[in-house]
Residue, then its C-alpha position, 0 to 999 in steps of 0.5 A: m974612198h969618200t963616204i956619201l949618203v943616198v937619199d932617195d924614197d925610190d928604193r930602186v933608184r936608192h940602191l940602183l945608185g948605192r951599188l954603183l957608188i959602191q963599184l965606183g970604190h965608196h962607202v955608202l950610206e942611205a936614207a928614203s926621207a929628209s927625217d932620215a937622212l938628218d938622222v944619219l947626218d946627226r951621226e956619221a960624217v959623209d963627204l957627199a949627199l945625193v939628194d932626191v929633189l921630189m921627195p914626198g913631205r919635207d922634199g929635196v929643196w928643203l932637205t939640202e937647206q937644212i944640210l948646208a944649215r947644219h953641216p955647211g961642210v957637207p956638199v949636196a948634188l941634187v938627182t931629179g928627175l926634171l930636165e930643168m932646174d931653178p939656178t937658184v937651188t943649183l948654183r947656192p953656195g954647196v950644192v956641187g952638181y945635179l943628175v938629171k934621171p935617168f943618169t949612167r955610170h958615166d954621169i955618176e962618174r963625172l959628177l963625183d969627179e966635179a964633187f970632189a976636184a974643187p977644194a972644199a972652201a971653193r964649194t962653199e963660195a957663192i956664184d956671183l950670179a951677175t958674173f953668171d948671167a953675163m956668160 
């Protein structure tokens, strides 16, 4: 069982993700904003943060930067309604993937498999963008 922080300003999405994660056997913490998420991270040990990209005030990109700086051992997965994400965000060390809304249970399971499959050190290594561009 992993402890997963779900950060989303939309109550319905946050609760849906929480219920699905609980059904999959995980412990879930929730936050409705970036500042609430940082408060949770300062108090609780978290194995993964699922962060909504588009939130009012401090957005998910800002929060991701804060998590990676303040809690470098916590991997981040982004949740977005955007069909495309900037590779400088999605490929940054510590970001293990992203979910596109609307998502399915299978999408969540695949993301969790990828997030927890690699050793922690491998999740935080930088990706050589020159190698990525050559693919």
